LODRENTI-587727 format. One line per 8 residues: number of its first residue (from 1); their letters; for each residue x, y, z of N, C-alpha, C, O. Coordinates in steps of 0.001 Angstrom, whole numbers, plus 500000, padded with zeros to 6 digits. Layout:
// LODRENTI-587727
NUM = a = X:Y:Z:X:Y:Z:X:Y:Z:X:Y:Z; ...;
END
This chain:
// LODRENTI-587727
1 = hqnirlvn = 500841:498883:499971:499962:500068:500131:500889:501257:499933:500711:502093:499046; 501916:501286:500831:502873:502501:500858:503636:502675:499596:504008:503777:499192; 503870:501474:498945:504659:501547:497772:503739:502162:496694:504287:502825:495813; 502535:502027:496673:501592:502415:495739:501404:503940:495856:501271:504706:494901; 501414:504316:497328:501213:505821:497614:502556:506484:497165:502480:507625:496709; 503640:505947:497241:504821:506533:496984:504904:506732:495349:505431:507740:494878; 504341:505690:494518:504358:505792:493158:503477:507078:492769:503859:507964:492004; 502401:507039:493333:501386:507910:493092:501782:509144:493342:501364:510040:492609;
9 = lellqqfg = 502627:509435:494373:503072:510838:494594:504126:511114:493752:504265:512295:493432; 505026:510173:493246:506120:510320:492179:505344:510759:491004:505710:511797:490454; 504306:510108:490531:503504:510514:489321:502901:511832:489372:502805:512553:488379; 502433:512193:490709:501746:513516:490880:502772:514681:490699:502530:515718:490081; 503954:514373:491320:505084:515405:491097:505664:515628:489789:506099:516737:489480; 505699:514549:488935:506085:514383:487611:505167:515188:486738:505555:516125:486040; 503864:514746:486821:502784:515044:485821:501814:516017:486310:501203:516758:485540; 501645:516029:487717:500539:516901:488271:500322:518313:487768:499229:518738:487393;
17 = anawklgn = 501479:519024:487789:501386:520404:487273:500883:520504:486051:500023:521355:485825; 501351:519625:485032:500985:519772:483630:499414:519417:483395:498705:520044:482608; 498970:518326:484188:497723:517971:484285:496994:519131:484630:496162:519573:483838; 497220:519712:485787:496604:520871:486309:496433:522103:485278:495395:522753:485153; 497486:522286:484648:497370:523284:483683:496600:523084:482533:496029:524016:481968; 496541:521697:482080:495756:521238:480890:494309:521295:481236:493474:521635:480397; 493986:520956:482503:492597:520933:483122:492202:522315:482997:491147:522527:482400; 492890:523346:483475:492581:524685:483555:492399:525305:482092:491493:526099:481836;
25 = fqkermla = 493218:524929:481278:493188:525324:479914:491910:524855:479322:491215:525665:478708; 491533:523600:479453:490234:523078:478866:488911:523738:479505:487922:523949:478803; 488948:524048:480855:487969:524763:481408:488038:526063:480911:486897:526460:480673; 488854:526860:480665:489050:528072:480124:488467:528157:478611:487843:529153:478247; 488662:527256:477909:488119:527109:476649:486693:526723:476626:485971:527146:475723; 486224:525929:477579:484727:525707:477610:484084:526862:477998:483028:527154:477436; 484634:527727:479050:484200:529034:479422:483941:529979:478336:482902:530617:478169; 485032:530000:477589:485010:530974:476442:484047:530649:475432:483513:531598:474858;
33 = aiekatdg = 483658:529234:475040:482769:528914:474285:481309:529126:474948:480360:529509:474265; 481213:528885:476149:479745:529142:476782:479503:530656:476640:478419:531062:476222; 480513:531512:476988:480443:532972:476799:480034:533487:475270:479212:534347:474954; 480721:532828:474600:480431:533237:473119:479124:532828:472819:478422:533711:472327; 478526:531556:473007:477298:531219:472800:476221:532142:473539:475177:532450:472963; 476515:532572:474839:475612:533441:475490:475537:534784:474883:474444:535343:474787; 476552:535304:474493:476551:536537:473666:475635:536519:472456:474819:537386:472143; 475911:535379:471828:475185:535087:470443:473652:535087:470715:472853:535675:469986;
41 = yrqtgvdl = 473301:534364:471848:471761:534269:472314:471262:535716:472606:470239:536224:472145; 472250:536348:473536:471740:537620:473927:471497:538673:472756:470518:539420:472756; 472430:538670:471798:472333:539483:470638:471050:538979:469897:470288:539857:469491; 470724:537689:469676:469494:537141:469210:468324:537723:469734:467392:538123:469036; 468382:537781:471218:467292:538337:471922:467134:539721:471664:465999:540169:471502; 468306:540584:471596:468001:541973:471385:467566:542236:470049:466730:543128:469903; 468029:541557:468952:467514:541596:467636:465879:541358:467505:465075:541974:466805; 465692:540412:468286:464157:539738:468172:463397:541091:468856:462495:541608:468197;
49 = nkarkyeq = 463770:541692:470229:463111:542464:470786:463020:543871:469853:461992:544548:469834; 464057:544170:469193:464141:545299:468125:462983:545192:467188:462139:546079:467060; 462987:543905:466451:462019:543594:465473:460622:543613:465831:459723:543971:465071; 460437:543116:467310:458934:543177:467671:458668:544458:468215:457463:544681:468332; 459490:545448:468616:459182:546888:468759:458792:547500:467644:457803:548232:467679; 459469:547311:466529:459406:548017:465252:457893:547509:464849:456980:548296:464602; 457776:546214:464821:456405:545757:464268:455126:546343:465240:454008:546514:464755; 455408:546605:466554:454299:547050:467460:454108:548598:467007:452991:549050:466753;
57 = veagvklr = 455280:549360:466929:455114:550778:466466:454405:550782:465053:453455:551561:464968; 454691:550092:464013:453997:550144:462825:452556:549706:462920:451700:550246:462220; 452261:548718:463788:450857:548352:464012:450156:549535:464862:448956:549772:464721; 451008:550293:465786:450329:551572:466390:449938:552587:465313:448819:553100:465329; 450794:552865:464433:450579:553733:463370:449288:553302:462512:448318:554029:462297; 449429:552225:462145:448198:551635:461485:446890:551678:462072:445873:551905:461416; 446913:551446:463388:445681:551525:464110:445271:553016:464323:444102:553309:464069; 446129:553993:464770:445845:555373:464697:445272:555964:463428:444349:556775:463504;
65 = dlesrwee = 445845:555544:462108:445311:555805:460959:443798:555098:460696:442837:555666:460177; 443838:553873:461133:442376:553403:461052:441324:554088:461861:440247:554417:461364; 441661:554318:463204:440901:555156:464105:440573:556440:463625:439449:556898:463830; 441504:557119:462957:441291:558526:462454:440115:558412:461216:439081:559068:461090; 440647:557374:460390:439527:557212:459145:438195:556696:459900:437182:557151:459370; 438001:556026:460783:436839:555596:461395:436117:557055:461898:435003:557383:461488; 436748:557712:462651:436353:558871:463208:435637:559702:462192:434505:560164:462340; 436483:559862:461044:436015:560658:459899:434935:560260:459471:434094:561107:459169;
73 = gvrqciei = 434649:558902:459324:433425:558249:458713:432228:558440:459710:431099:558610:459250; 432393:558422:460729:431430:558592:461823:430998:560061:461686:429789:560289:461639; 431908:561118:461615:431554:562391:461590:430832:562578:460278:429766:563191:460318; 431250:562156:459188:430602:562447:457884:429048:561686:457949:428076:562164:457364; 429001:560607:458643:427558:560122:458844:426646:561061:459751:425503:561347:459394; 427172:561506:460879:426491:562533:461476:426167:563729:460778:425033:564184:460920; 427060:564359:459982:426991:565417:459110:425547:565205:458055:424640:565998:457800; 425776:563858:457615:424545:563598:456666:423335:563522:457346:422311:563978:456837;
81 = qvancell = 423342:562928:458578:421897:562862:459330:421559:564175:459697:420347:564390:459698; 422286:565114:460009:421989:566299:460252:421562:567134:459023:420688:567987:459175; 422145:566931:457784:421726:567607:456696:420487:566996:456356:419628:567735:455874; 420203:565665:456529:418829:565073:456081:417908:565629:456974:416889:566093:456461; 418028:565695:458215:417122:566231:459112:416681:567751:458836:415530:568157:458992; 417708:568492:458426:417498:569798:457829:416557:569998:456606:415635:570797:456442; 417121:568930:455715:416255:568853:454574:414722:568328:454690:413742:568702:454045; 414792:567603:455445:413340:567034:456002:412400:567999:456495:411229:568104:456129;
89 = aeilkleh = 413062:568774:457451:412337:569962:458114:412038:570923:457001:410939:571472:457084; 412811:571245:455953:412704:572179:455086:411447:571648:454109:410603:572427:453666; 411449:570383:453872:410412:569946:452972:409210:569941:453715:408154:570256:453165; 409255:569621:454895:407819:569642:455751:407408:571226:455876:406193:571422:455841; 408136:572237:456000:407814:573589:455942:407309:573832:454628:406251:574451:454515; 407994:573380:453503:407311:573698:452246:406137:573220:451919:405313:573906:451313; 405891:571813:452331:404646:571388:452166:403544:572033:453048:402397:572212:452638; 403906:572314:454088:402995:573273:454928:402641:574382:454322:401499:574837:454378;
97 = gianrte = 403672:574948:453643:403374:576281:453103:402527:576108:451892:401694:576968:451607; 402686:575092:451199:401921:574826:449926:400373:574432:450415:399384:574893:449846; 400310:573631:451407:398993:573411:452087:398282:574515:452431:397070:574516:452214; 398889:575599:453004:398389:576883:453398:397765:577520:452281:396611:577948:452261; 398615:577557:451336:398056:578506:450107:396877:577830:449300:396054:578477:448652; 396889:576549:449407:395618:575690:448666:394366:575936:449507:393258:575830:448981; 394485:576215:450614:393246:576442:451343:392771:577687:451346:391727:577948:451943;
END
């Protein structure tokens, strides 16, 4: 048992530092790859949010345009109804005037 321990200690002294450095190097490369992937996903999220915001702004402009067109249509309908009522009142007035003359 003690012999095996001594052999292990000798191997550790001979190769341990290099194995440690190699392990650290591999972990640093993995970390760099993870950071690169994270940056890519972050940029994808930013681009997606920009596109979504642009679409929402465009939809807002279109909605405001449609709302103003609707309001204009309602205003025109009201104006037509008012004009119609005025014409109807004028027709009744004229009919009443004609009826008074014939009597």
